[in-house]
C-alpha positions as CSV (number, residue, x, y, z in Angstrom):
1,M,-12.8,40.0,21.2
2,E,-12.0,36.4,21.9
3,K,-8.3,35.5,21.3
4,R,-7.7,33.9,18.0
5,T,-4.7,32.0,16.4
6,I,-3.8,33.6,13.1
7,Y,-0.8,32.3,11.2
8,I,1.4,34.5,9.1
9,S,0.6,32.2,6.1
10,Q,-1.2,28.9,5.4
11,P,-1.4,27.1,2.1
12,V,-4.8,26.1,0.7
13,L,-4.7,22.4,-0.2
14,G,-7.6,20.0,-0.2
15,E,-9.5,17.2,-1.9
16,E,-8.6,18.3,-5.4
17,E,-4.9,18.3,-4.7
18,W,-5.2,15.0,-2.9
19,Q,-7.0,13.4,-5.9
20,S,-4.5,14.8,-8.3
21,L,-1.8,12.6,-6.8
22,K,-3.6,9.4,-7.9
23,G,-2.5,9.7,-11.5
24,P,1.3,9.7,-11.0
25,L,1.0,7.1,-8.2
26,E,-1.1,4.7,-10.2
27,S,1.0,5.1,-13.4
28,G,4.3,4.7,-11.5
29,W,5.7,7.8,-13.2
30,V,6.6,9.9,-10.2
31,T,9.8,11.7,-11.4
32,Q,9.7,14.6,-13.9
33,G,7.2,13.6,-16.6
34,P,3.8,14.4,-18.1
35,K,2.4,16.2,-15.0
36,V,5.4,18.5,-14.7
37,R,5.1,19.3,-18.4
38,E,1.4,20.1,-18.0
39,F,2.2,22.4,-15.0
40,E,5.0,24.1,-17.0
41,N,2.7,24.7,-20.0
42,L,0.0,26.3,-17.7
43,F,2.6,28.4,-15.9
44,G,4.3,29.5,-19.2
45,E,0.9,30.5,-20.8
46,K,-0.1,32.4,-17.7
47,H,3.2,34.4,-17.6
48,S,3.4,35.0,-21.4
49,V,6.7,33.1,-21.9
50,K,7.7,30.5,-24.5
51,H,9.6,28.3,-22.0
52,A,8.8,27.4,-18.4
53,M,11.0,24.8,-16.7
54,A,10.1,23.3,-13.3
55,T,12.8,23.0,-10.7
56,T,13.2,21.8,-7.1
57,S,13.1,25.4,-5.8
58,C,13.4,29.0,-6.7
59,T,17.0,28.9,-5.4
60,T,17.9,26.2,-7.9
61,A,16.1,28.1,-10.6
62,L,18.2,31.1,-9.9
63,H,21.4,29.0,-9.9
64,L,20.3,27.4,-13.1
65,A,19.7,30.8,-14.7
66,L,23.1,32.2,-13.8
67,A,24.8,29.0,-14.9
68,A,23.0,29.2,-18.3
69,L,24.1,32.8,-18.6
70,G,27.7,31.7,-18.1
71,V,28.2,33.5,-14.8
72,G,31.5,32.3,-13.2
73,P,34.6,33.3,-11.3
74,G,35.7,36.8,-11.9
75,D,32.1,38.0,-12.6
76,E,30.0,40.3,-10.5
77,V,26.2,40.2,-10.1
78,L,24.1,43.0,-8.7
79,V,21.7,41.9,-6.0
80,P,19.4,44.0,-3.8
81,A,20.7,44.3,-0.2
82,F,17.2,43.5,1.2
83,T,16.1,40.1,0.0
84,W,16.1,36.4,1.1
85,V,19.7,35.2,1.4
86,S,19.4,32.7,-1.6
87,T,19.4,35.6,-4.0
88,A,23.0,36.3,-3.0
89,N,23.9,32.7,-2.3
90,V,23.4,31.6,-5.9
91,V,26.0,34.1,-7.1
92,L,28.5,32.4,-4.7
93,Y,27.5,29.0,-6.1
94,C,28.8,30.1,-9.5
95,G,32.1,31.3,-8.0
96,A,31.1,34.9,-8.8
97,T,30.8,38.0,-6.5
98,P,27.5,39.5,-5.3
99,V,27.5,43.3,-5.3
100,F,24.8,44.7,-3.2
101,V,22.5,47.6,-4.2
102,D,20.4,49.5,-1.8
103,I,16.6,49.4,-1.8
104,D,13.9,52.0,-1.8
105,P,12.1,51.8,1.6
106,K,8.9,52.9,0.0
107,T,8.7,49.9,-2.3
108,M,11.2,47.6,-0.5
109,N,12.5,46.8,-4.0
110,I,15.9,47.5,-5.5
111,D,16.5,51.3,-5.9
112,P,17.4,52.0,-9.6
113,R,19.1,55.2,-8.4
114,D,21.8,53.1,-6.6
115,I,22.5,50.8,-9.6
116,A,24.8,52.8,-11.9
117,H,27.7,53.4,-9.6
118,R,27.7,49.7,-8.5
119,I,28.5,48.6,-12.1
120,T,32.0,47.7,-13.1
121,D,33.7,46.1,-16.1
122,K,33.2,42.8,-14.2
123,T,29.4,43.1,-13.8
124,K,27.7,40.4,-15.8
125,A,24.1,40.4,-14.6
126,I,21.5,41.9,-12.2
127,I,18.9,40.1,-10.2
128,P,16.0,42.5,-9.4
129,V,13.7,40.9,-6.8
130,H,9.9,41.4,-7.0
131,L,9.7,41.5,-3.3
132,F,6.4,40.3,-1.6
133,G,4.8,40.2,-5.1
134,L,5.4,43.8,-6.2
135,C,7.3,43.9,-9.4
136,A,10.5,46.0,-9.4
137,D,10.7,49.1,-11.6
138,M,12.0,47.3,-14.6
139,D,12.1,50.3,-17.0
140,A,14.3,52.3,-14.6
141,I,16.4,49.2,-14.0
142,R,17.0,48.7,-17.7
143,E,17.9,52.4,-18.0
144,A,20.3,52.2,-15.1
145,A,21.9,49.0,-16.3
146,P,21.9,48.9,-20.1
147,G,23.2,45.7,-21.7
148,L,23.2,43.7,-18.4
149,A,21.6,40.3,-18.4
150,I,18.5,40.5,-16.1
151,V,17.4,37.5,-14.0
152,E,14.1,38.2,-12.2
153,D,13.8,36.8,-8.7
154,G,10.0,36.4,-8.8
155,A,9.9,34.0,-5.8
156,C,6.9,35.9,-4.4
157,A,5.5,37.1,-7.7
158,A,3.5,34.4,-9.5
159,G,0.6,36.1,-11.2
160,A,2.0,39.6,-10.7
161,T,2.4,42.1,-13.6
162,Y,4.4,45.2,-14.5
163,K,2.6,47.6,-16.8
164,G,0.6,44.7,-18.2
165,T,3.5,42.3,-18.7
166,P,3.7,39.3,-16.3
167,A,6.6,38.7,-14.0
168,G,8.9,36.2,-15.5
169,A,8.7,37.8,-19.0
170,L,10.4,41.1,-18.0
171,G,14.0,40.0,-18.2
172,D,16.2,37.4,-19.8
173,M,15.1,34.8,-17.3
174,G,12.6,34.7,-14.4
175,C,12.5,32.5,-11.3
176,F,9.6,31.6,-9.1
177,S,9.0,29.7,-5.8
178,F,6.2,27.3,-4.8
179,H,7.1,27.2,-1.1
180,P,4.1,26.9,1.2
181,R,4.3,30.7,2.0
182,K,3.7,31.6,-1.6
183,S,0.3,32.1,-3.2
184,V,0.3,28.7,-4.9
185,T,2.4,25.8,-3.7
186,T,3.8,22.4,-4.5
187,G,5.5,22.0,-1.1
188,E,8.9,22.9,-2.3
189,G,9.5,23.7,-6.0
190,G,10.4,26.4,-8.4
191,M,10.0,27.5,-12.0
192,L,12.5,29.0,-14.5
193,T,11.0,31.1,-17.4
194,T,12.4,32.7,-20.5
195,N,11.5,33.8,-24.0
196,R,15.1,33.0,-25.2
197,D,15.4,29.7,-27.0
198,D,19.1,29.5,-26.5
199,L,18.9,29.9,-22.7
200,A,15.9,27.5,-22.5
201,D,17.8,24.8,-24.4
202,L,20.8,25.2,-22.1
203,A,18.9,25.4,-18.8
204,N,16.7,22.4,-19.8
205,Q,19.8,20.3,-20.3
206,M,21.6,21.6,-17.2
207,R,18.7,20.8,-14.9
208,N,18.9,17.1,-15.9
209,H,22.5,16.4,-15.1
210,G,23.6,17.9,-18.5
211,A,22.0,15.0,-20.4
212,T,21.4,15.6,-24.1
213,I,17.8,14.2,-23.7
214,S,15.5,13.9,-20.8
215,E,14.5,10.7,-19.0
216,E,11.0,10.9,-20.4
217,Q,12.3,11.4,-24.0
218,R,14.6,8.4,-23.6
219,H,12.0,6.2,-21.9
220,H,9.5,6.8,-24.8
221,G,12.1,6.8,-27.5
222,P,12.9,3.8,-29.8
223,K,16.0,2.8,-27.7
224,P,15.3,3.5,-24.0
225,Y,18.2,1.2,-23.1
226,I,20.8,3.6,-24.6
227,L,22.0,6.2,-22.1
228,P,22.3,9.8,-23.3
229,D,25.5,11.7,-23.9
230,F,26.6,14.3,-21.4
231,N,28.5,17.2,-23.0
232,L,28.3,19.8,-20.2
233,L,28.2,20.0,-16.4
234,G,24.7,19.8,-15.1
235,F,22.7,19.4,-11.9
236,N,19.7,17.4,-10.7
237,Y,17.1,20.1,-10.4
238,R,14.1,18.2,-11.6
239,M,10.6,18.5,-10.1
240,T,8.6,15.3,-9.4
241,D,5.4,14.5,-11.2
242,L,3.7,14.3,-7.7
243,Q,4.5,18.0,-7.3
244,G,3.6,18.8,-10.9
245,A,0.1,17.2,-10.4
246,V,-0.5,19.5,-7.4
247,G,0.9,22.4,-9.3
248,V,-1.6,21.9,-12.1
249,V,-4.5,22.1,-9.6
250,Q,-3.0,25.1,-7.9
251,M,-2.5,27.0,-11.1
252,G,-6.3,26.8,-11.7
253,K,-6.7,28.8,-8.4
254,L,-3.9,31.4,-8.8
255,D,-6.1,34.2,-10.0
256,S,-8.8,33.6,-7.4
257,F,-6.2,33.4,-4.6
258,I,-4.6,36.7,-5.7
259,N,-7.9,38.5,-6.2
260,E,-9.0,37.5,-2.7
261,R,-5.7,38.6,-1.2
262,N,-6.0,41.9,-3.0
263,E,-9.5,42.6,-1.6
264,W,-8.2,42.1,1.9
265,A,-5.0,44.1,1.2
266,Q,-7.2,47.0,0.3
267,Y,-9.2,46.4,3.5
268,Y,-6.0,46.6,5.5
269,K,-4.9,49.8,3.8
270,R,-8.3,51.4,4.5
271,E,-8.6,50.3,8.1
272,L,-5.0,51.0,9.1
273,A,-4.7,54.4,7.2
274,D,-5.2,56.3,10.5
275,L,-2.0,54.9,12.0
276,E,0.4,57.6,11.1
277,W,3.4,55.5,12.2
278,L,2.6,52.7,9.7
279,Q,3.5,52.6,6.0
280,T,1.4,50.1,4.0
281,P,2.2,48.9,0.5
282,E,1.6,51.1,-2.6
283,V,0.9,49.6,-6.0
284,P,1.8,51.7,-9.1
285,E,-1.1,52.2,-11.5
286,G,-1.1,49.6,-14.2
287,N,0.6,46.9,-12.1
288,R,-0.8,43.9,-10.4
289,H,0.6,42.9,-7.0
290,G,1.0,39.2,-6.3
291,W,0.4,39.8,-2.5
292,Q,2.6,37.0,-1.2
293,S,2.8,39.1,1.9
294,F,1.4,42.3,3.3
295,A,4.7,44.0,4.4
296,T,4.4,47.2,6.4
297,L,7.1,49.6,7.7
298,V,7.0,50.9,11.2
299,D,8.1,54.5,11.9
300,E,9.6,54.0,15.4
301,S,9.9,57.8,15.9
302,K,6.1,57.9,16.0
303,S,5.0,54.4,16.9
304,P,3.7,53.5,20.4
305,C,6.6,50.9,20.7
306,S,9.4,49.4,18.7
307,R,8.8,47.0,15.9
308,N,10.1,44.1,17.9
309,E,7.9,45.0,20.9
310,M,5.0,45.3,18.6
311,M,5.6,41.8,17.2
312,E,5.8,40.4,20.7
313,K,2.5,42.0,21.7
314,L,0.7,40.7,18.6
315,Q,2.1,37.2,19.2
316,A,0.7,37.3,22.7
317,K,-2.7,37.9,21.1
318,G,-2.3,35.0,18.7
319,I,-1.3,37.0,15.7
320,S,1.8,35.8,13.9
321,T,4.0,38.5,12.3
322,R,7.5,38.4,10.7
323,P,10.1,40.9,9.6
324,G,9.7,41.5,5.9
325,T,12.9,39.6,5.2
326,H,16.6,40.4,6.1
327,A,19.3,42.8,4.9
328,V,21.8,40.3,3.4
329,H,24.7,42.6,3.9
330,M,24.0,42.5,7.7
331,L,24.1,38.7,7.8
332,H,27.3,37.3,9.4
333,L,28.4,35.4,6.3
334,Y,28.3,38.4,4.0
335,A,29.3,41.1,6.5
336,E,32.5,39.2,7.3
337,K,33.3,38.0,3.8
338,Y,33.0,41.5,2.2
339,S,33.8,43.7,5.3
340,L,30.3,45.3,5.1
341,K,28.7,47.5,7.8
342,P,25.0,47.9,8.4
343,E,25.2,51.6,7.5
344,D,26.6,50.8,4.0
345,Y,23.0,50.3,2.8
346,P,20.8,52.6,4.8
347,G,17.6,51.7,3.0
348,A,18.1,48.0,3.5
349,R,19.1,48.5,7.2
350,L,16.0,50.6,7.9
351,V,13.6,48.0,6.4
352,N,15.5,45.2,8.0
353,D,15.0,46.7,11.4
354,C,11.5,48.2,11.0
355,S,9.5,46.1,8.4
356,M,6.7,43.9,9.7
357,A,4.5,41.5,7.6
358,I,1.1,40.9,9.1
359,P,-1.1,37.9,8.2
360,L,-2.6,37.8,4.6
361,H,-3.6,34.5,3.1
362,N,-6.5,32.5,1.7
363,R,-7.4,30.7,4.9
364,M,-8.3,33.8,6.9
365,S,-11.8,34.9,7.6
366,A,-13.4,38.3,7.8
367,E,-13.3,38.0,11.6
368,D,-9.6,37.2,11.4
369,Y,-8.8,40.4,9.5
370,A,-11.0,42.5,11.8
371,Y,-9.1,40.9,14.8
372,V,-5.7,41.9,13.3
373,V,-6.9,45.5,12.6
374,A,-8.3,45.9,16.2
375,A,-5.0,44.5,17.6
376,M,-3.0,47.0,15.6
377,H,-5.0,49.9,16.9
378,D,-4.6,48.6,20.5
379,L,-0.8,48.6,20.5
């Protein structure tokens, strides 16, 4: 087979997204405005929530969620030990302490069995991560952490469902990412969702510096020259209408993107099933995977080479791979700050060292997928 170049991920953006930018550019309204509101309405309807608020990133959405919940110094927040670093960082932003929980290597999500003994009288919230688009086991999490506020980190999970309920409607608040590696993108950008009116009102005010009314409300009101009052500490976490316009177009493609990814995920599972050293993702019946990534787990006791050697060999053939993500407790900042050792969270350590995401996105061809499968068998 002739050598190909296959990226780990590529966004699908084209003429429709390009044309969508004309409206904000021609109107001159390029900050948060009508296009952001349209994007929010589409996203909220898709995810069965009353409120969807666009932000600059999933990280700022997570920070906003914790701030709206009143998380602060002296509080603890439970965080999976295997996730992108921002899930833990936002806890530090609030002056609170992240308490890590191990993960289940079979799902790569937080392990509900490890939650109960991590809870103290200081625990205020838990952030389950729907890693790679697979929703965490929310029923087991609620049972293990009764009464705790739940903030879903759904960075990878737009369009995913758990027992028929969309991600973002499973906890007190949900947070999503529109980074280019996600199924739909606005470049950078995020979304905060909730069905709670009180949290929505507070978060909406906080994302706009803490102003009592938004810029758009003031501009279209009877006295646009009067500045709003500021009665709480807020942030500037607003999305631009340029991003909102692209988001509107992308939302119309979300289902088709996920359906296509699902077809090729099933292809991978079939074609790689004979590799006894490779664990591929499982999806519990009744759930819908968002398929942001196809993250596998390499059993190095059986594999022809180590995970890292495997990634190097695939890269030489033009196939981009990545570790699933990282074990946050093994990162220098957190290991030193909290005197943590790799073995403290064995599930997270295993997946940190042996997970491997292979290409899965909407710009791959059938020949690309066949090339990846052949290369995996040739390791």
